[in-house]
N, C-alpha and C positions, 0 to 999 in steps of 0.2 A: 960738197954740198953746192947745189946750184945757186948762183947769185940772182937775186930778184931786186930790181931797182924801182923806186917809187915815182909815179907820175900822175898826171891828171888828164882825163878826157875833156877837151874844151867844151863839149856839149853840156857838161855839168853846169857851166856858167854861160849858156848860150844867150842869155839876156844881156851880157856885157860885150862891149867891143873887144876885139882880139888883144889889143894892147893892155886893156885892163886885166884880161885873163892872164897874160904873161906877167903882169905886175903881181898878181896874187901868188902865182907859182914862185916868183923870185923872192917873195917874202914868206916862204914856207920851206919845209924840208924836202920838197919835191924836186926832182932832177930833170924831168922831161914832160912833154905834152903830146898827146895824140890829138892833132888838130882835126876837127870835124868838117866834113864837106857840105854840111847843110847851111851854116851861117858864116863861120869864121874863115874858112878856106874853100870856097866853092870849087867844084871840079871844073877845070878849064880856065879859071881865073889866075893865070900865071903871074900877073902883076902883083896881086895881093900875096900870093905864095912867096914871091921873092922878098917882099917887105917883111913878112913873118919870119922867113928863113934868116934874113940879115939881123933882125931884132933879137931872135933867139940866140944866134951866134954871139952877138955882142953881150948878151946876158948870161952866156954859158949855160943855156937851157937846151937840152937835146930834143929832137923830134924823131923818135924811133918809129912812129906809127901814124898812119893817116886813116881817118874814119870815113870811108866812102859810103855812098848809098846805092852803089851799083848792085843789081841783083842778077844772078845767073839766069840766062834766058833773054836778057835785054840786049840790044845791039852792041856788038863788040866795040864800036867807036865810043860808046859811053864809058866802057871800062878803060879804054885808052886815055880818055880825058882825065879820069881819076888817077891813072898811073903816072901820067905826065905831071900832074899837080903834086903828087907825092914825091916824085923825083926832084922837082924844083925845091920842095920843102926840105929835102934831105931825108925823107922817111924811107926806111927799108921795107916795112911791112904795110900792106894795104888791106884794111878790113872790107870784105864784100859780103853779100847776103846770099844764102843758098836757096834761091828761087823765092816763090811766093805762096807755097803750100806747106803744111805740115808734112814731114817725111812719110808717115804711115798712110797719108792720103794720096800719095803719088801712084799713078799707074806704072806698069813696067816700061811702057813707052815714054812716059814723062821722065821716069828715072834715067833711062838711057840718054834722053836728050840733055838732061842736067849734067850727066857725067861728061858728055861730049862738050857741053858749054864750059865746064870746068877746065877741060884740057885746052880749049881754045883760049880761055882767059889766062891760063898759066903760060902759054906760049907768048901771048901778047905782052904779059908782064916782063918777060925777059928782055924785050926791046928797050924797056925803060930802067932795067936794073932793080926792079922791085919784086916783092914776093906777096902774092895774094893769100889771104887767110879768111876762113868763114867766121861770121858772127855765130855764136852759140845761142840760138834764139828760137822762140816759138814762131809759128807761121813760116818756117823754113825747113830745109832738109835736116837740120840739126835739132829738131824739136823733140826727138826721142833718143834714148841711149842706143836702141837697136839700129835706127836709120843713120845715126851719126857714125857708129862703128862701121857700118857697111860702106857709107859714102867716103869716109876717110881712107878706107882700104882700096876703093875702086878709083879714086882720083888722087892727084898729086898735091892737092891743096893742104895747107896747114889750117889750124883753127884757133881762134881765140877761145877763152872759156870764161863763163860767169855763172853764178848760181841761179838756176831757174826759180821763178817765184813759187813759193810754197813747197819746194823740193826739200826732202829730208837731208840731213847730213850724209847719210849713207848713199842716197841718190847722187848727191853732189860729188862725193868721193869716187863713185863709180864713173861719173862723167869725166873726171880728171884722168882716171885710169884709161878710159877709152881714147881720149885725145893723146895721151902719153907723149911719145917723142915728136908728135906733130903739133905740139903746143906752140903757138906764136906768142901770145901775151895774155894777161888776165885783166878783166874788168872787175873792179872791186866796189861793192856797195853792200849795205845791210838794210833790208826792208822787212816789214812784217808780213803784209798780205797782198800788197800791190805796189805799182809804180809810185802811187801817191802816199802810201803808208810807210814812210821812211823812218829809220832809226839811226842813231849815231854808230859809227864804226866801232867805237868802244864797246857798245852793246853786243857786237858780234865778234869781238876779238878772239874769244876762245874757239869759235867756229872757224874763223879764217886761219887760225894757227894750224888746225887740222888740214885745211885745204893746202896751205903752203907746204906742209910736210910731204905732200905727194908730188910737188912740182918737179918734173924730171930734167929740166934744162934751164939754162940762163934765160931770163925773160924780164919783161917789165910788168908791173902791176899798176894799172891806171885807175885812180879814183873816179867814180861816176855817180852822178845824181845823189847829192847829199841832202840832208834834212833842210827843208825850207829854201833850197837853192842858195844857201847863204855862203858868202865868201869867208865869214868867220868860221863856219862849220867845215869848210874845205881845209882851213889851216889846222883845226882841231883834229879832223880825221886824218890829215897828212901826218900829224905827229904819231897817231896810233899806227898808221901804215908803216912809217919808218921803224917803229918798234917791232912790228911784225916781221918785216923783211930782214931785220938784223938779228932776230932771235929764232927764226924758224929752223 
């Protein structure tokens, strides 16, 4: 059975300084952090990345993943800045975004350009010893099951997975099957109807137990965007997540 380890996306607490985020994780059952490139560990800021890396090492908290905001199609130098930052942090996997259009809206020419961009990015990542993986998200090539399946088959990229808003359990399970052995890591949350309509992870425990049952390989499950952006809720959800990853 694959091992799934519990972590936190730092963007969950983007309102806090990075040291406070680390303290929250240290006082929870979580074992790692996906540091976000928007606030806590900006791409190209090697100085902050080194401070975060050293503090995490001292606290025995791992950094398996870096959440970049690079999108396929943007200048490759932007990707390299993200990869360098991830490498300094000690993160092996780097989240990237699959362009800026829903997959079914892409023309064949745009599709071909995106595949070429993916291969350029994959090559650039090897220079820094990191692995790029797509965000599973609307407004990108992974917005539908069909385009996700095709793009993962035509490119060498891995993919994160998270439940699309309003998707049924069956749709979510099919998404995990599509990613299959190209799964990088999971982003874990439980929402009702939108980004702002959040519930506790305990409310979604039965649902996530189904999802975890299909995970094909060792990975991390990072908590993301909890009820009321609350540090207390992070700890409560972390306890549920720990129970899920140890019983799946």
